[in-house]
C-alpha positions as CSV (number, residue, x, y, z in Angstrom):
1,M,6.3,12.8,-83.0
2,A,5.8,12.2,-86.7
3,L,2.7,13.1,-88.6
4,L,1.2,10.6,-91.1
5,N,-1.3,11.6,-93.7
6,V,-3.4,8.9,-95.3
7,R,-5.8,9.2,-98.2
8,L,-9.1,7.4,-97.6
9,T,-11.7,6.1,-100.0
10,E,-15.2,7.3,-99.4
11,D,-16.1,4.1,-97.7
12,D,-13.1,4.4,-95.3
13,A,-14.0,8.0,-94.6
14,R,-17.6,6.9,-93.8
15,L,-16.2,4.3,-91.4
16,V,-14.0,6.8,-89.7
17,R,-17.0,9.1,-89.2
18,T,-18.9,6.2,-87.7
19,L,-16.1,5.3,-85.3
20,R,-15.6,8.9,-84.2
21,A,-19.3,9.2,-83.5
22,R,-19.0,6.1,-81.2
23,G,-16.1,7.9,-79.3
24,I,-13.2,5.9,-80.7
25,V,-10.0,7.9,-81.1
26,I,-8.7,7.2,-84.6
27,S,-5.1,8.0,-83.9
28,D,-5.1,5.4,-81.0
29,L,-6.7,2.9,-83.4
30,V,-4.0,3.5,-86.1
31,R,-1.2,3.3,-83.5
32,R,-2.5,-0.1,-82.3
33,A,-2.8,-1.4,-85.8
34,I,0.7,-0.3,-86.7
35,R,2.1,-2.0,-83.6
36,A,0.2,-5.2,-84.2
37,A,1.3,-5.3,-87.9
38,A,4.9,-4.7,-86.9
39,A,4.8,-7.4,-84.2
40,S,3.5,-10.0,-86.6
41,A,5.8,-9.0,-89.4
42,S,9.1,-9.5,-87.6
43,P,9.8,-13.1,-86.7
44,P,10.9,-13.7,-83.2
45,G,14.4,-15.1,-82.6
46,D,18.0,-14.4,-82.9
47,S,18.7,-12.3,-86.0
48,D,22.4,-13.3,-86.0
49,A,21.5,-17.0,-86.2
50,I,19.0,-16.3,-89.0
51,L,21.6,-14.4,-91.0
52,T,24.2,-17.1,-90.5
53,E,21.8,-19.7,-91.7
54,M,20.9,-17.7,-94.8
55,I,24.5,-17.1,-95.7
56,A,25.3,-20.8,-95.3
57,Q,22.6,-21.6,-97.8
58,I,24.1,-19.4,-100.4
59,P,27.8,-19.9,-100.6
60,L,30.0,-17.2,-102.1
61,P,31.8,-17.9,-105.4
62,P,35.5,-18.6,-105.1
63,R,37.6,-15.5,-105.4
64,R,40.4,-15.3,-107.9
65,Q,43.8,-14.4,-106.5
66,I,45.5,-11.4,-108.1
67,R,49.1,-10.9,-107.4
68,S,49.3,-7.2,-106.5
69,A,53.1,-7.2,-106.8
70,N,52.9,-7.6,-110.6
71,R,50.7,-4.7,-111.8
72,R,50.7,-5.8,-115.5
73,E,49.4,-9.2,-114.5
74,A,46.8,-7.6,-112.2
75,R,45.7,-5.3,-115.0
76,E,45.2,-8.2,-117.5
77,E,43.3,-10.2,-114.9
78,I,40.9,-7.3,-114.2
79,L,40.4,-6.5,-117.9
80,T,39.7,-10.2,-118.6
81,K,37.1,-10.3,-115.9
82,L,35.5,-7.1,-117.1
83,R,35.3,-8.4,-120.7
84,K,33.5,-11.5,-119.6
85,K,30.8,-9.4,-117.9
86,R,29.9,-7.5,-121.1
């Protein structure tokens, strides 16, 4: 089990003391809060469908064909592309 240390402000520390005095176990409270936040943060549904939809909205740019049989032509193509990025 992992240990998590959290720095508290004076107001938060006062609230923790009050909750402990009432018999509330702080670690249980923190675990429930983490689970609730995680449940509300992740949307329900099929992640594959969501990713497919996202990829469809942002099409990839067309790729340039480099003929690997001609190394000089491939070199020039690569150097041309690199020069454009600078």
